[in-house]
MDAnalysis code that builds the backbone (N, CA, C; Angstrom):
import MDAnalysis as mda
import numpy as np

u = mda.Universe.empty(330, n_residues=110, atom_resindex=np.repeat(np.arange(110), 3), trajectory=True)
u.add_TopologyAttr("name", ["N", "CA", "C"] * 110)
u.add_TopologyAttr("resid", np.arange(1, 111))
u.add_TopologyAttr("resname", ["MET", "THR", "THR", "ASN", "LEU", "SER", "LEU", "ILE", "VAL", "PRO", "ALA", "GLU", "GLN", "THR", "HIS", "ASP", "GLU", "ARG", "VAL", "GLY", "GLU", "ARG", "ILE", "MET", "THR", "LEU", "MET", "PHE", "ARG", "SER", "ARG", "MET", "THR", "GLN", "THR", "ALA", "LEU", "GLY", "ASN", "MET", "ILE", "GLY", "MET", "SER", "GLN", "SER", "ALA", "LEU", "ALA", "ARG", "LYS", "LEU", "ARG", "GLY", "GLU", "ARG", "LYS", "TRP", "THR", "LEU", "ASP", "ASP", "LEU", "PHE", "ALA", "ALA", "SER", "ALA", "ALA", "PHE", "GLY", "VAL", "SER", "ILE", "SER", "THR", "LEU", "LEU", "GLY", "ASP", "ASN", "GLU", "SER", "PRO", "GLN", "PRO", "GLY", "GLY", "PRO", "VAL", "GLY", "GLY", "LEU", "GLY", "ALA", "SER", "VAL", "VAL", "GLY", "PRO", "ALA", "GLY", "ILE", "GLU", "PRO", "THR", "THR", "SER", "THR", "VAL"])
u.atoms.positions = np.array([
    [-18.442, 17.749, 40.118],
    [-17.829, 16.562, 39.626],
    [-16.934, 16.803, 38.541],
    [-15.689, 16.369, 38.568],
    [-14.782, 16.543, 37.500],
    [-14.736, 15.354, 36.572],
    [-14.455, 15.540, 35.305],
    [-14.370, 14.487, 34.317],
    [-13.023, 14.430, 33.781],
    [-12.438, 13.266, 33.680],
    [-11.171, 13.101, 33.016],
    [-11.292, 13.084, 31.515],
    [-10.929, 14.140, 30.896],
    [-11.153, 14.258, 29.443],
    [-10.281, 13.254, 28.616],
    [-9.180, 12.745, 29.197],
    [-8.384, 11.786, 28.488],
    [-9.136, 10.469, 28.221],
    [-10.187, 10.252, 29.002],
    [-10.985, 9.037, 28.751],
    [-12.097, 9.289, 27.678],
    [-12.413, 10.530, 27.465],
    [-13.429, 10.943, 26.528],
    [-12.874, 11.190, 25.101],
    [-11.813, 11.917, 25.029],
    [-11.225, 12.346, 23.796],
    [-10.264, 11.260, 23.319],
    [-10.457, 10.699, 22.092],
    [-9.606, 9.647, 21.587],
    [-8.215, 10.223, 21.330],
    [-7.201, 9.349, 21.460],
    [-5.849, 9.771, 21.177],
    [-5.686, 9.976, 19.655],
    [-4.724, 10.821, 19.287],
    [-4.446, 11.050, 17.879],
    [-4.101, 9.745, 17.185],
    [-4.588, 9.514, 16.007],
    [-4.304, 8.261, 15.271],
    [-2.809, 8.359, 14.766],
    [-2.198, 7.193, 14.678],
    [-0.864, 7.119, 14.054],
    [-1.018, 7.090, 12.543],
    [0.119, 7.308, 11.878],
    [0.066, 7.217, 10.443],
    [-0.348, 5.792, 9.952],
    [0.148, 4.819, 10.641],
    [-0.154, 3.446, 10.314],
    [-1.644, 3.166, 10.478],
    [-2.232, 3.727, 11.501],
    [-3.676, 3.449, 11.681],
    [-4.474, 4.178, 10.601],
    [-4.077, 5.438, 10.163],
    [-4.774, 6.134, 9.069],
    [-4.575, 5.421, 7.805],
    [-3.435, 4.846, 7.514],
    [-3.233, 4.027, 6.267],
    [-4.180, 2.839, 6.319],
    [-4.171, 2.162, 7.462],
    [-5.015, 0.997, 7.577],
    [-6.510, 1.324, 7.402],
    [-6.909, 2.438, 7.913],
    [-8.321, 2.927, 7.717],
    [-8.637, 3.093, 6.267],
    [-7.710, 3.731, 5.570],
    [-7.983, 4.049, 4.108],
    [-7.976, 2.772, 3.334],
    [-7.129, 1.837, 3.700],
    [-7.112, 0.526, 2.967],
    [-8.375, -0.257, 3.287],
    [-8.782, -0.167, 4.528],
    [-10.094, -0.849, 4.871],
    [-11.329, -0.225, 4.075],
    [-11.196, 1.097, 3.878],
    [-12.260, 1.708, 3.031],
    [-12.260, 1.170, 1.653],
    [-11.045, 1.058, 1.067],
    [-10.921, 0.556, -0.304],
    [-11.400, -0.901, -0.308],
    [-11.011, -1.693, 0.688],
    [-11.471, -3.062, 0.773],
    [-13.026, -3.145, 0.766],
    [-13.607, -2.294, 1.639],
    [-15.068, -2.342, 1.693],
    [-15.750, -1.990, 0.376],
    [-15.247, -0.919, -0.227],
    [-15.758, -0.425, -1.514],
    [-15.590, -1.472, -2.655],
    [-14.483, -2.264, -2.542],
    [-14.210, -3.292, -3.516],
    [-14.802, -4.621, -3.105],
    [-15.411, -4.695, -1.953],
    [-15.901, -5.966, -1.393],
    [-14.875, -7.065, -1.349],
    [-13.654, -6.653, -0.855],
    [-12.489, -7.532, -0.809],
    [-12.298, -7.946, 0.623],
    [-11.951, -9.247, 0.804],
    [-11.697, -9.716, 2.170],
    [-10.169, -9.519, 2.512],
    [-9.873, -9.599, 3.767],
    [-8.491, -9.547, 4.195],
    [-7.687, -10.649, 3.554],
    [-8.258, -11.809, 3.468],
    [-7.489, -13.000, 2.878],
    [-7.193, -12.684, 1.486],
    [-8.196, -12.170, 0.652],
    [-7.956, -11.872, -0.746],
    [-6.883, -10.840, -0.946],
    [-6.962, -9.685, -0.166],
    [-5.922, -8.716, -0.307],
    [-4.585, -9.245, 0.184],
    [-4.525, -9.954, 1.213],
    [-3.243, -10.519, 1.720],
    [-2.636, -11.365, 0.610],
    [-3.425, -12.266, -0.075],
    [-2.888, -13.014, -1.175],
    [-2.364, -12.132, -2.265],
    [-3.027, -11.047, -2.601],
    [-2.612, -10.138, -3.656],
    [-1.358, -9.480, -3.375],
    [-1.125, -9.127, -2.098],
    [0.079, -8.310, -1.736],
    [1.190, -9.153, -0.991],
    [0.942, -10.484, -0.936],
    [1.975, -11.322, -0.393],
    [2.150, -11.339, 1.124],
    [0.984, -11.336, 1.836],
    [1.130, -11.471, 3.325],
    [-0.087, -12.245, 3.814],
    [0.020, -12.797, 4.970],
    [-1.085, -13.589, 5.520],
    [-2.185, -12.660, 5.965],
    [-3.333, -13.243, 6.211],
    [-4.490, -12.476, 6.633],
    [-4.189, -11.942, 8.013],
    [-3.635, -12.720, 8.861],
    [-3.315, -12.233, 10.270],
    [-2.337, -11.013, 10.214],
    [-1.294, -11.136, 9.398],
    [-0.345, -9.991, 9.334],
    [-1.016, -8.727, 8.772],
    [-1.901, -8.937, 7.786],
    [-2.583, -7.775, 7.208],
    [-3.548, -7.165, 8.306],
    [-4.223, -8.032, 9.028],
    [-5.154, -7.523, 10.063],
    [-4.396, -6.643, 11.085],
    [-3.193, -7.104, 11.450],
    [-2.446, -6.278, 12.423],
    [-2.038, -4.973, 11.845],
    [-1.628, -4.948, 10.554],
    [-1.342, -3.666, 9.944],
    [-2.553, -2.785, 9.713],
    [-3.653, -3.367, 9.430],
    [-4.912, -2.603, 9.312],
    [-5.268, -1.898, 10.624],
    [-5.102, -2.593, 11.734],
    [-5.367, -1.991, 13.039],
    [-4.320, -1.029, 13.512],
    [-3.171, -0.932, 12.762],
    [-2.097, -0.011, 13.191],
    [-1.163, -0.644, 14.232],
    [-1.235, -1.946, 14.398],
    [-0.401, -2.632, 15.360],
    [0.978, -2.883, 14.828],
    [1.077, -2.977, 13.436],
    [2.375, -3.151, 12.772],
    [2.537, -2.073, 11.786],
    [3.724, -1.736, 11.498],
    [4.022, -0.611, 10.530],
    [3.904, -1.079, 9.053],
    [3.449, -0.193, 8.250],
    [3.402, -0.417, 6.832],
    [4.771, -0.116, 6.226],
    [5.260, -1.012, 5.365],
    [6.517, -0.759, 4.691],
    [6.253, -0.107, 3.293],
    [7.241, 0.364, 2.768],
    [7.069, 1.047, 1.389],
    [6.655, -0.075, 0.407],
    [7.223, -1.294, 0.512],
    [6.804, -2.383, -0.322],
    [5.303, -2.667, -0.178],
    [4.860, -2.716, 1.119],
    [3.447, -2.899, 1.409],
    [2.579, -1.873, 0.663],
    [2.985, -0.637, 0.799],
    [2.169, 0.459, 0.174],
    [2.106, 0.374, -1.341],
    [3.278, 0.042, -1.976],
    [3.324, -0.153, -3.415],
    [2.404, -1.352, -3.807],
    [2.394, -2.452, -3.060],
    [1.577, -3.610, -3.456],
    [0.074, -3.250, -3.197],
    [-0.203, -2.613, -2.166],
    [-1.596, -2.268, -1.871],
    [-2.146, -1.231, -2.890],
    [-1.358, -0.280, -3.277],
    [-1.790, 0.748, -4.241],
    [-1.994, 0.072, -5.598],
    [-1.203, -0.900, -5.979],
    [-1.374, -1.645, -7.238],
    [-2.600, -2.448, -7.172],
    [-2.877, -3.154, -6.078],
    [-4.040, -3.983, -5.866],
    [-5.311, -3.202, -6.101],
    [-5.371, -1.947, -5.662],
    [-6.595, -1.131, -5.759],
    [-6.555, -0.214, -6.970],
    [-5.426, -0.057, -7.650],
    [-5.341, 0.879, -8.771],
    [-5.403, 2.300, -8.323],
    [-4.769, 2.581, -7.196],
    [-4.722, 3.986, -6.706],
    [-3.245, 4.343, -6.471],
    [-2.968, 5.607, -6.276],
    [-1.616, 6.034, -5.968],
    [-1.320, 5.803, -4.479],
    [-0.024, 5.771, -4.235],
    [0.390, 5.638, -2.813],
    [-0.059, 6.910, -1.995],
    [-0.089, 8.007, -2.644],
    [-0.573, 9.260, -1.971],
    [-2.014, 9.132, -1.491],
    [-2.780, 8.366, -2.230],
    [-4.167, 8.106, -1.788],
    [-4.211, 7.302, -0.480],
    [-3.292, 6.236, -0.380],
    [-3.210, 5.531, 0.815],
    [-2.735, 6.376, 2.002],
    [-1.891, 7.289, 1.724],
    [-1.343, 8.169, 2.741],
    [-2.249, 9.291, 3.178],
    [-3.317, 9.447, 2.398],
    [-4.379, 10.445, 2.779],
    [-4.258, 11.808, 2.056],
    [-3.587, 11.826, 0.964],
    [-3.485, 13.041, 0.264],
    [-4.738, 13.405, -0.571],
    [-5.628, 12.451, -0.723],
    [-6.864, 12.632, -1.429],
    [-7.982, 12.381, -0.440],
    [-9.110, 13.082, -0.685],
    [-10.291, 12.985, 0.270],
    [-10.950, 11.611, 0.280],
    [-11.208, 11.064, -0.832],
    [-12.021, 9.841, -0.841],
    [-11.425, 8.838, -1.766],
    [-10.793, 7.738, -1.275],
    [-10.179, 6.803, -2.169],
    [-11.281, 5.995, -2.864],
    [-11.082, 5.751, -4.146],
    [-11.998, 4.900, -4.961],
    [-11.171, 3.866, -5.671],
    [-11.445, 2.598, -5.473],
    [-10.716, 1.560, -6.188],
    [-10.872, 1.663, -7.665],
    [-9.835, 1.546, -8.427],
    [-9.891, 1.509, -9.839],
    [-10.087, 2.945, -10.413],
    [-10.055, 3.954, -9.580],
    [-10.151, 5.309, -10.104],
    [-8.977, 5.791, -10.779],
    [-8.894, 6.994, -11.279],
    [-7.705, 7.506, -11.937],
    [-6.613, 7.645, -10.913],
    [-5.403, 7.797, -11.366],
    [-4.236, 7.930, -10.428],
    [-4.619, 9.014, -9.478],
    [-4.420, 8.760, -8.227],
    [-4.906, 9.725, -7.239],
    [-6.092, 9.196, -6.471],
    [-6.874, 8.318, -7.125],
    [-7.925, 7.574, -6.498],
    [-9.246, 8.345, -6.204],
    [-9.392, 9.572, -6.764],
    [-10.572, 10.289, -6.444],
    [-11.787, 9.768, -7.209],
    [-11.567, 9.139, -8.336],
    [-12.654, 8.518, -9.110],
    [-13.536, 9.540, -9.824],
    [-13.228, 10.820, -9.752],
    [-13.963, 11.809, -10.472],
    [-13.272, 12.268, -11.640],
    [-13.981, 12.566, -12.751],
    [-13.330, 13.051, -13.928],
    [-13.114, 14.523, -13.818],
    [-12.160, 15.024, -14.545],
    [-11.844, 16.479, -14.563],
    [-12.746, 17.092, -15.568],
    [-13.454, 18.171, -15.110],
    [-14.406, 18.881, -15.959],
    [-13.972, 20.313, -16.056],
    [-13.850, 20.824, -17.296],
    [-13.472, 22.245, -17.516],
    [-14.633, 23.187, -17.279],
    [-14.352, 24.412, -17.201],
    [-15.410, 25.429, -17.000],
    [-16.398, 25.447, -18.200],
    [-17.591, 25.955, -17.999],
    [-18.492, 26.064, -19.069],
    [-18.057, 26.910, -20.188],
    [-18.392, 26.456, -21.447],
    [-17.950, 27.195, -22.570],
    [-16.700, 26.647, -23.213],
    [-16.066, 25.652, -22.620],
    [-14.855, 25.055, -23.158],
    [-15.133, 23.668, -23.611],
    [-16.391, 23.303, -23.841],
    [-16.704, 21.966, -24.331],
    [-16.225, 21.812, -25.772],
    [-15.745, 20.603, -26.123],
    [-15.350, 20.428, -27.545],
    [-16.602, 20.490, -28.468],
    [-16.380, 20.882, -29.682],
    [-17.507, 21.007, -30.657],
    [-17.684, 19.638, -31.293],
    [-18.904, 19.426, -31.704],
    [-19.182, 18.172, -32.362],
    [-19.521, 18.471, -33.828],
    [-19.217, 17.565, -34.640],
    [-19.543, 17.844, -36.079],
    [-20.803, 16.982, -36.401],
    [-21.549, 17.520, -37.346],
    [-22.780, 16.851, -37.823],
    [-22.653, 16.497, -39.340],
    [-21.505, 15.927, -39.684],
    [-21.194, 15.665, -41.024],
    [-22.044, 14.554, -41.564],
])
C-alpha cells in the first residue's frame, strides 16, 4: 500500500503565517484578546484574525504597530529571536545579559 506523503507532511508556512504565529504567542503570554490588540494597532478584530491565520499580508505599518503594542522589536515578530516575550528588552528575548564569572562589579561596604 502506498501513502501520499503530501497529505501527511504539512506545507511550508508562509512568512505571514509565521508572523501571525509569533504575534499569537505574544498575545497568549500577555493574555490579550484579538479585539484588544486590534484596537491598539488600529484594525478590526476580524481583519486581525485573517492576518494571524496568514490569510492576509502584514504591512510594515502593521508590524511597527504590533511591535510597539508588545514592546518588542520588529525582528522579534519576523522570527529573528527564539522566544518572544512581551515587554522584554529590545529584541524580545526577555533575558538579561550576563557576563562571564569573575567580571562582577565590586560592592563597597562603606
